[in-house]
KEPALO-148803 format. One line per 4 residues: number of its first residue (from 0); for each residue x, y, z of C-alpha. Coordinates in nm, 4 decimals. Example, Ala and Ser with C-alpha at 12.3 -4.5 7.8 and 13.67 -1.06 7.14 Angstrom:
# KEPALO-148803
0) 1.2300,-0.4500,0.7800  1.3670,-0.1060,0.7140
//
This chain:
# KEPALO-148803
0) 5.2012,1.5963,0.0394  5.0363,1.7281,-0.2743  4.9007,1.4956,-0.5388  4.9050,1.6274,-0.8945
4) 4.8945,1.5339,-1.2614  5.1419,1.5897,-1.5439  4.9907,1.5536,-1.8924  5.2459,1.4815,-2.1655
8) 5.1027,1.6446,-2.4774  5.3905,1.5065,-2.6835  5.2454,1.1561,-2.6763  4.8703,1.2148,-2.6234
12) 4.6785,1.0849,-2.9270  4.3369,1.2226,-2.8339  4.1762,0.8802,-2.8086  3.9333,0.9778,-2.5278
16) 4.0167,0.6602,-2.3356  4.0620,0.8710,-2.0211  3.7170,1.0246,-2.0688  3.5536,0.6836,-2.1112
20) 3.7417,0.5322,-1.8153  3.6377,0.8228,-1.5956  3.2741,0.7907,-1.7017  3.2775,0.4176,-1.6307
24) 3.4502,0.4554,-1.2947  3.2158,0.7246,-1.1636  2.9000,0.6562,-1.3686  2.9215,1.0071,-1.5139
28) 2.5987,1.0867,-1.7060  2.5920,1.1523,-2.0791  2.6499,1.5169,-2.1661  2.8828,1.6041,-1.8785
32) 3.2464,1.5115,-1.8163  3.4959,1.5009,-1.5354  3.7783,1.4461,-1.7832  3.7648,1.5442,-2.1470
36) 3.9995,1.6049,-2.4404  4.0140,1.9390,-2.6160  4.1199,1.9493,-2.9826  4.3034,2.2500,-3.1280
40) 4.3895,2.2688,-3.4980  4.6519,2.4988,-3.6514  4.7167,2.5893,-4.0109  4.5166,2.5724,-4.3323
44) 4.4302,2.2779,-4.5502  4.6248,2.0719,-4.6443  4.8957,2.1792,-4.3934  4.7120,2.1254,-4.0682
48) 4.8313,2.0079,-3.7255  4.6060,1.8926,-3.4444  4.6968,1.9144,-3.0762  4.5206,1.7388,-2.7899
52) 4.4783,1.8503,-2.4306  4.3429,1.6310,-2.1513  4.1403,1.8628,-1.9325  4.0007,1.8195,-1.5816
56) 3.9880,1.9700,-1.2341  4.3212,2.1297,-1.1417  4.3017,2.0379,-0.7695  4.4196,2.3852,-0.6799
60) 4.6115,2.4550,-0.3608  4.3994,2.7661,-0.3114  4.0781,2.6284,-0.4605  3.8159,2.9032,-0.5125
64) 3.5401,2.6414,-0.5345  3.6220,2.5325,-0.1786  3.6271,2.8906,-0.0541  3.2872,2.9798,-0.1980
68) 3.1061,2.6534,-0.1198  2.8527,2.7435,0.1526  2.8201,2.3961,0.3063  3.1717,2.2469,0.2753
72) 3.0408,2.0050,0.0137  3.3711,2.0780,-0.1608  3.6801,2.0408,0.0538  4.0580,2.0067,0.0244
76) 4.2132,1.6911,0.1639  4.5496,1.6831,0.3378  4.7021,1.5176,0.0317  4.5976,1.8086,-0.1921
80) 4.2997,1.6379,-0.3571  3.9923,1.8614,-0.3872  3.7068,1.6233,-0.3170  3.3317,1.6677,-0.2747
84) 3.0439,1.5267,-0.0720  2.7231,1.5478,-0.2736  2.5171,1.4758,0.0407  2.5933,1.8296,0.1588
88) 2.5559,2.0042,-0.1779  2.2577,2.2392,-0.2162  2.3068,2.2931,-0.5895  2.3723,2.6671,-0.5592
92) 2.6146,2.6555,-0.8555  2.8476,2.9070,-0.6920  3.1350,2.6619,-0.7365  3.0765,2.6558,-1.1130
96) 3.1140,3.0354,-1.1121  3.4199,3.0293,-0.8885  3.6166,2.7734,-1.0912  3.8328,2.9471,-1.3544
100) 3.8718,2.6138,-1.5382  3.5085,2.5097,-1.5936  3.5817,2.1818,-1.4182  3.2553,2.1544,-1.2244
104) 2.9113,2.0647,-1.3477  2.5692,1.9963,-1.2005  2.4971,1.6250,-1.2260  2.1641,1.5900,-1.4092
108) 2.0810,1.2799,-1.2033  2.1649,1.3925,-0.8503  2.1237,1.7700,-0.9081  2.4435,1.8291,-0.7138
112) 2.7876,1.9543,-0.8138  3.0478,1.7049,-0.9340  3.3956,1.7013,-1.0875  3.7175,1.5009,-1.1080
116) 3.8103,1.3944,-0.7541  4.1413,1.2311,-0.8515  3.9724,0.8915,-0.8035  4.0223,0.9498,-0.4307
120) 3.8579,0.6172,-0.3452  4.1226,0.4400,-0.5539  4.4083,0.6497,-0.4168  4.3042,0.5552,-0.0616
124) 4.3437,0.1893,-0.1589  4.6871,0.2399,-0.3146  4.5535,0.2211,-0.6724  4.6100,0.4501,-0.9687
128) 4.3384,0.6850,-1.0958  4.1398,0.5092,-1.3676  4.2548,0.7531,-1.6384  4.6189,0.6733,-1.5608
132) 4.5599,0.3004,-1.5947  4.3736,0.3266,-1.9242  4.5973,0.5692,-2.1152  4.7572,0.3672,-2.4000
136) 5.0458,0.6128,-2.4430  5.1150,0.6759,-2.0716  5.0494,1.0437,-2.1317  4.8957,1.0929,-1.7869
140) 5.1365,1.0895,-1.4923  5.0354,1.1309,-1.1291  5.2094,1.1431,-0.7947  5.3252,1.3617,-0.5082
144) 5.4456,1.6967,-0.6383  5.6113,1.7665,-0.3020  5.8251,1.4522,-0.3255  6.1378,1.5374,-0.5306
148) 6.1854,1.1669,-0.6090  5.8406,1.1229,-0.7631  5.7826,1.0912,-1.1360  5.5662,1.4028,-1.1558
152) 5.8094,1.6168,-0.9574  6.0933,1.5135,-1.1893  5.8879,1.5902,-1.4999  5.7877,1.9337,-1.3699
156) 6.1489,2.0172,-1.2838  6.3132,1.9065,-1.6083  6.0487,1.9575,-1.8785  5.8932,2.2695,-2.0248
160) 5.5526,2.2665,-1.8549  5.2566,2.4999,-1.8644  4.9400,2.5466,-1.6624  4.5919,2.6792,-1.7222
164) 4.5463,3.0367,-1.5992  4.8315,3.0483,-1.3458  4.7649,3.4226,-1.3126  4.4541,3.3379,-1.1096
168) 4.6773,3.2516,-0.8154  4.4976,2.9240,-0.7469  4.8216,2.7205,-0.7748  4.6902,2.4406,-1.0011
172) 4.8211,2.0882,-0.9509  4.7891,1.9886,-1.3178  5.0844,2.0568,-1.5501  5.1138,2.0148,-1.9269
176) 5.4336,1.9225,-2.1079  5.4468,2.1226,-2.4335  5.1054,2.2680,-2.3626  4.9532,2.4501,-2.6590
180) 4.8858,2.8141,-2.5703  4.5678,2.8107,-2.7783  4.4417,2.5131,-2.5761  4.5469,2.6504,-2.2372
184) 4.3828,2.9875,-2.3019  4.0061,2.9555,-2.3649  3.9894,3.3026,-2.5164  4.2365,3.2073,-2.7903
188) 3.9719,3.0165,-2.9872  3.5968,3.0297,-3.0244  3.3626,2.7361,-2.9823  3.2368,2.6642,-3.3365
192) 2.8742,2.6026,-3.4195  2.9711,2.2596,-3.5541  3.2141,2.0280,-3.3779  3.3511,1.6855,-3.4624
196) 3.1120,1.3933,-3.4085  2.8641,1.5845,-3.1976  2.5953,1.8448,-3.1437  2.7516,1.9565,-2.8194
200) 2.7236,2.3248,-2.9049  2.3652,2.3145,-2.7768  2.4838,2.2477,-2.4242  2.3677,2.0323,-2.1369
204) 2.2084,2.0661,-1.7980  2.0945,2.4248,-1.7516  2.1592,2.5080,-2.1160  2.0060,2.2069,-2.2879
208) 1.8248,2.2921,-2.6098  1.6107,2.1210,-2.8662  1.7869,1.8939,-3.1103  1.8420,2.0407,-3.4520
212) 2.0178,1.9673,-3.7757  2.3088,1.7275,-3.7460  2.6372,1.9045,-3.6842  2.8718,1.6076,-3.6873
216) 3.1219,1.5425,-3.9652  2.8785,1.3245,-4.1574  2.6205,1.6010,-4.1471  2.8771,1.8504,-4.2696
220) 2.9700,1.6257,-4.5623  2.6047,1.5735,-4.6552  2.5343,1.9440,-4.6516  2.8449,2.0042,-4.8601
224) 2.7318,1.7397,-5.1086  2.3847,1.8923,-5.1284  2.5341,2.2364,-5.1855  2.7619,2.1119,-5.4626
228) 2.4778,1.9150,-5.6225  2.2988,2.2451,-5.6792  2.5984,2.3675,-5.8779  2.6487,2.1734,-6.2011
232) 3.0088,2.2893,-6.2303  3.1087,2.1689,-5.8809  3.3010,1.8390,-5.8530  3.1898,1.5702,-5.6116
236) 3.3554,1.5995,-5.2693  3.6268,1.3517,-5.1842  3.7666,1.2361,-4.8523  4.0729,1.4594,-4.8589
240) 3.8423,1.7614,-4.8745  3.6642,1.6690,-4.5517  3.8691,1.8998,-4.3350  3.8106,2.1833,-4.5811
244) 3.4356,2.1282,-4.5479  3.4693,2.1375,-4.1718  3.6565,2.4664,-4.1903  3.3914,2.6231,-4.4127
248) 3.1078,2.4985,-4.1944  3.2631,2.6347,-3.8760  3.4076,2.9541,-4.0158  3.7382,2.8342,-3.8746
252) 4.0557,3.0416,-3.8740  4.4187,2.9360,-3.8789  4.3913,2.8425,-3.5109  4.0587,2.6860,-3.4234
256) 3.8885,2.4701,-3.1666  3.7722,2.1487,-3.3303  3.6365,1.9656,-3.0266  3.5624,2.0478,-2.6652
260) 3.3206,1.9609,-2.3885  2.9654,2.0958,-2.4144  2.8965,2.4507,-2.3111  2.7315,2.4492,-1.9678
264) 2.5458,2.7670,-2.0543  2.4142,3.0207,-1.8053  2.4357,2.8669,-1.4586  2.2817,3.1622,-1.2733
268) 1.9653,3.2474,-1.4632  1.7036,3.5195,-1.4245  1.6458,3.4360,-1.0569  1.9817,3.5846,-0.9544
272) 1.9424,3.9330,-1.1103  1.5827,3.9318,-0.9853  1.7021,3.8528,-0.6323  1.9580,4.1343,-0.6516
276) 1.6796,4.3807,-0.7387  1.4290,4.2603,-0.4763  1.7057,4.2575,-0.2144  1.7953,4.6140,-0.3078
280) 1.4329,4.7223,-0.2675  1.4083,4.5503,0.0697  1.7343,4.7009,0.1915  1.6432,5.0438,0.0543
284) 1.3074,5.0603,0.2320  1.4626,4.9510,0.5611  1.7413,5.2057,0.5134  1.5160,5.5074,0.4559
288) 1.3020,5.4026,0.7525  1.6122,5.4100,0.9724  1.7360,5.7375,0.8197  1.4096,5.9059,0.9157
292) 1.5202,5.8674,1.2793  1.8966,5.8982,1.2362  1.8837,6.2233,1.0381  1.5663,6.4160,1.1199
296) 1.7107,6.7074,0.9212  1.6350,6.5125,0.6025  1.2700,6.6039,0.6559  1.1432,6.2560,0.5766
300) 0.8893,6.2762,0.8575  0.7657,6.6256,0.7762  0.4015,6.7196,0.8182  0.3655,6.7373,0.4405
304) 0.2819,6.3663,0.4525  0.0208,6.3157,0.7221  0.1011,5.9463,0.7708  0.4725,6.0070,0.8045
308) 0.5000,5.8292,1.1367  0.3268,5.5121,1.0283  0.5011,5.5232,0.6938  0.8507,5.4824,0.8393
312) 0.7519,5.2905,1.1487  0.5200,5.0318,0.9928  0.4333,5.0593,0.6236  0.7777,5.0705,0.4622
316) 0.9279,4.8122,0.7026  0.6440,4.5700,0.6234  0.6959,4.6188,0.2488  1.0695,4.5696,0.3086
320) 1.0044,4.2326,0.4726  0.7771,4.1322,0.1845  1.0588,4.1978,-0.0628  1.2991,4.0129,0.1666
324) 1.0716,3.7074,0.1618  1.0578,3.7299,-0.2191  1.4373,3.7491,-0.2200  1.4604,3.4329,-0.0133
328) 1.2117,3.2601,-0.2419  1.4190,3.3482,-0.5495  1.7357,3.2198,-0.3833  1.5696,2.8900,-0.2951
332) 1.4199,2.8599,-0.6440  1.7643,2.8928,-0.7993  1.8964,2.5963,-0.5986  1.9079,2.2578,-0.7673
336) 1.8461,2.1036,-0.4241  1.5926,2.3541,-0.2823  1.4925,2.1335,0.0133  1.8485,2.1676,0.1460
340) 1.8453,2.5492,0.1616  1.8652,2.5426,0.5449  2.2121,2.3861,0.5147  2.3434,2.7375,0.4496
344) 2.2497,2.8321,0.8059  2.2831,2.4940,0.9778  2.6026,2.3671,0.8084  2.7801,2.6933,0.7320
348) 3.1227,2.7251,0.5746  3.2215,3.0696,0.6930  3.4632,3.1581,0.4129  3.1684,3.1697,0.1713
352) 2.9928,3.5012,0.1203  2.6832,3.2989,0.0427  2.6773,3.1970,0.4093  2.7656,3.5420,0.5348
356) 2.4980,3.6882,0.3114  2.2436,3.4369,0.4368  2.3042,3.5469,0.7940  2.3033,3.9155,0.6965
360) 1.9631,3.8678,0.5312  1.8355,3.6789,0.8366  1.9524,3.9449,1.0838  1.8214,4.2255,0.8633
364) 1.4826,4.0588,0.8477  1.4802,4.0000,1.2226  1.5722,4.3599,1.3011  1.3119,4.4896,1.0571
368) 1.0516,4.2706,1.2285  1.1450,4.4202,1.5677  1.1207,4.7676,1.4166  0.7744,4.6910,1.2797
372) 0.6570,4.5388,1.6091  0.7601,4.8527,1.7924  0.5712,5.0638,1.5413  0.2588,4.8517,1.5693
376) 0.2403,4.7918,1.9443  0.4800,4.9972,2.1557  0.5480,5.3265,1.9707  0.8662,5.3801,2.1708
380) 1.0940,5.6537,2.0264  1.3816,5.5169,2.2348  1.3521,5.1734,2.0707  1.3514,5.3299,1.7239
384) 1.6626,5.5308,1.8075  1.8263,5.2167,1.9486  1.7504,5.0108,1.6381  1.8049,5.2826,1.3747
388) 2.1831,5.2612,1.3341  2.2043,4.8794,1.3364  1.9175,4.8614,1.0849  2.0817,5.1163,0.8543
392) 2.4173,4.9370,0.8604  2.2601,4.5955,0.8102  2.0559,4.7307,0.5186  2.3716,4.8536,0.3466
396) 2.5388,4.5180,0.4156  2.2323,4.3356,0.2826  2.2537,4.5227,-0.0457  2.6329,4.5164,-0.0735
400) 2.7380,4.1643,0.0255  2.6525,4.0309,-0.3214  2.9467,4.2295,-0.4558  3.1809,4.0289,-0.2335
404) 3.0034,3.7049,-0.3280  3.0553,3.7789,-0.6956  3.4150,3.8699,-0.6157  3.4699,3.5119,-0.4962
408) 3.3687,3.3890,-0.8423  3.7176,3.3796,-0.9906  3.5824,3.2208,-1.3060  3.4115,3.5518,-1.3938
412) 3.6791,3.8156,-1.4349  3.4357,4.1036,-1.4851  3.3016,4.0445,-1.1337  3.6485,4.1005,-0.9876
416) 3.6068,4.4777,-1.0148  3.6853,4.6530,-0.6829  3.3866,4.8776,-0.7497  3.1324,4.5946,-0.7494
420) 3.0584,4.6062,-0.3713  2.9964,4.9812,-0.3995  2.7846,4.9154,-0.7093  2.5648,4.6786,-0.5063
424) 2.5639,4.8850,-0.1858  2.4477,5.1974,-0.3693  2.1339,5.0046,-0.4670  1.9934,5.0456,-0.1162
428) 1.9694,5.4262,-0.1029  1.8997,5.4449,-0.4764  1.5980,5.2154,-0.4627  1.4831,5.3438,-0.1232
432) 1.4660,5.7063,-0.2322  1.3119,5.6005,-0.5633  1.0227,5.4395,-0.3741  0.9828,5.7547,-0.1620
436) 0.9630,5.9595,-0.4808  0.6944,5.7256,-0.6136  0.4747,5.7852,-0.3078  0.5075,6.1621,-0.3246
440) 0.8030,6.2468,-0.1021  1.0240,6.5310,-0.2169  1.3605,6.3532,-0.2250  1.4805,6.4823,-0.5603
444) 1.8168,6.5874,-0.4196  1.8908,6.2389,-0.2794  1.7665,6.0555,-0.5892  1.9771,6.2835,-0.8106
448) 2.2906,6.2249,-0.5990  2.2634,5.8458,-0.5837  2.1790,5.8235,-0.9552  2.4996,6.0148,-1.0282
452) 2.6936,5.7769,-0.8031  2.5379,5.4815,-0.9846  2.6433,5.6200,-1.3234  2.9957,5.6924,-1.1989
456) 3.0420,5.3394,-1.0648  2.9084,5.1844,-1.3861  3.1430,5.4038,-1.5906  3.4375,5.2861,-1.3802
460) 3.3404,4.9201,-1.4256  3.2974,4.9535,-1.8027  3.5633,5.2057,-1.9051  3.8088,5.1806,-1.6169
464) 4.1251,4.9748,-1.6269  4.0536,4.6036,-1.6498  4.2770,4.3417,-1.4859  4.2864,4.1128,-1.7903
468) 4.1618,4.0535,-2.1431  3.8586,3.8531,-2.0362  3.7238,4.1330,-1.8182  3.7901,4.3854,-2.0945
472) 3.6154,4.1578,-2.3473  3.3075,4.1372,-2.1247  3.3001,4.5154,-2.0937  3.3289,4.5370,-2.4723
476) 3.0396,4.2931,-2.5122  2.8384,4.5145,-2.2777  2.8793,4.8405,-2.4646  2.9545,4.7423,-2.8231
480) 2.8834,4.3738,-2.8611  2.5805,4.1560,-2.8196  2.4369,4.3654,-2.5338  2.5267,4.7083,-2.6703
484) 2.1747,4.8309,-2.7405  2.0400,4.7158,-2.4051  2.3352,4.8747,-2.2257  2.3106,5.2161,-2.3885
488) 1.9329,5.2313,-2.3978  1.8549,5.0571,-2.0680  2.1501,5.1136,-1.8358  2.2833,5.4524,-1.9474
492) 1.9651,5.5964,-2.0981  1.6725,5.4786,-1.8873  1.8685,5.4143,-1.5681  2.1007,5.7151,-1.5765
496) 2.0550,6.0099,-1.8094  1.6749,6.0072,-1.8250  1.6205,6.0195,-1.4446  1.8648,6.3096,-1.4126
500) 1.6832,6.5072,-1.6813  1.3419,6.4281,-1.5317  1.4587,6.5378,-1.1864  1.5877,6.8653,-1.3307
504) 1.2436,6.9369,-1.4805  1.0772,6.8348,-1.1514  0.9209,6.5067,-1.2605  1.0325,6.2838,-0.9696
508) 0.7662,6.0142,-1.0170  0.8761,5.9399,-1.3734  1.2395,5.9664,-1.2684  1.1879,5.7077,-0.9950
512) 1.0219,5.4659,-1.2376  1.3152,5.5071,-1.4770  1.5662,5.4465,-1.1965  1.4023,5.1201,-1.0900
516) 1.3658,4.9966,-1.4478  1.7271,5.0859,-1.5212  1.8343,4.9051,-1.2052  1.6645,4.5846,-1.3215
520) 1.8219,4.6057,-1.6688  2.1656,4.6766,-1.5198  2.1611,4.3769,-1.2895  2.0391,4.1480,-1.5644
524) 2.3355,4.2432,-1.7819  2.5842,4.2375,-1.4927  2.4829,3.8833,-1.3972  2.4250,3.7254,-1.7389
528) 2.6916,3.8741,-1.9669  3.0037,3.7652,-1.7710  2.8734,3.4080,-1.7803  2.8915,3.4101,-2.1607
532) 3.2723,3.4167,-2.1516  3.4328,3.0697,-2.1925  3.6399,2.9122,-1.9153  3.7528,2.6106,-2.1176
//
């Protein structure tokens, strides 16, 4: 059994009755939607056509939001409905990153994730979803897609239907009859600064901004009237010129988005790139401490540094744990339900790399604590040799697991790069040897090598072959678009070329500072920029 929707775009009139019914049924707060109608306009005045698309959760067979959810707050029912339990939600927002359809939001009242749940409480009582009941044109059909006798199965089999992003492999359960390609593909149109009836461009929830000048149709007309009043030769605007005013105000093209749900903005803010950097520092310091015992030939414990023993046995491991605590604090701070952070460990959903990462961090911290205790109290070489390999491997896993976590975010195509785990894992030796260079260790050779690896991986992610247009567009935004200066100056210049030149002229301290600064800039861009691409 697999419940699904078929939306008949041939008869939808864009009345928003489904949106209102959904809000009333579930007490959805103002500013967020479980069901909304997207408006696409084609042509130029006066020959313009408007198409409507009812948009909501796709109740995917292979739902990425369910896979990434660390506490099973999101789950797939046996009837195919993807439902949620907000009592288990920790507000990590990973589901909003994983959904390719922008169907999830953080409820501003409960601070937990929410979305269309197919009116599961009504389905269980043999009732229709509220949007189906309210639609005046019967444009919304629902039923069992696996039942060949059902209405939806017949429509899918005999009509020309489309889906949103079928290439994602999520197997959506929402189909559109005569779906408009410009509406199905979010990259086909841009969200205008001004939309019909609203100021929704300023966003909600995590992206809420201060109210500004009216951007509804009335505001557009008033501004147009004021502009024409300044020109004595301009005629007064009339009603049939309203659409023309809207086009001028929005900079619209022949195919344009006239109305959509508010932009949710950046869901993972500065805390996430900061946690990636602090985690890299923690993992790097633990790694070099272990390497001092695994590979004595590296000379890390040479007599040139008279506190070499304590450095790798006590000092660096303690600093590593400090950065690990900071990492945990940043992760908790980013949660919308921070008091529930222990659910990741106590109510784990093992398919989520957020859970796996939580345990990796915990085990890394525990092993580092044992390492430090041995250095402080027992001074046993055998214990160090016993712990060295596990600590080194866990340190690499601690730095690298974020690449797999980001890979589960199917809503962010740029994060699907196969090089991203290596990108993250390389942070451990890169930051570890950078810290050693800062405290006077001669590790120029290692810092040079891992800086080169870092540059090579970044080059692959930016200029390598991209799986789709969205990933390529993000890479373009990185190097030539809105982040171009920061990318070339911060990532390539400060984080790559400058350290190599400084190491060649034997200035390792300055090179290490440049590496760490470049690392911070890189992770900021890598986390923030992909979130600027639209998913609806």
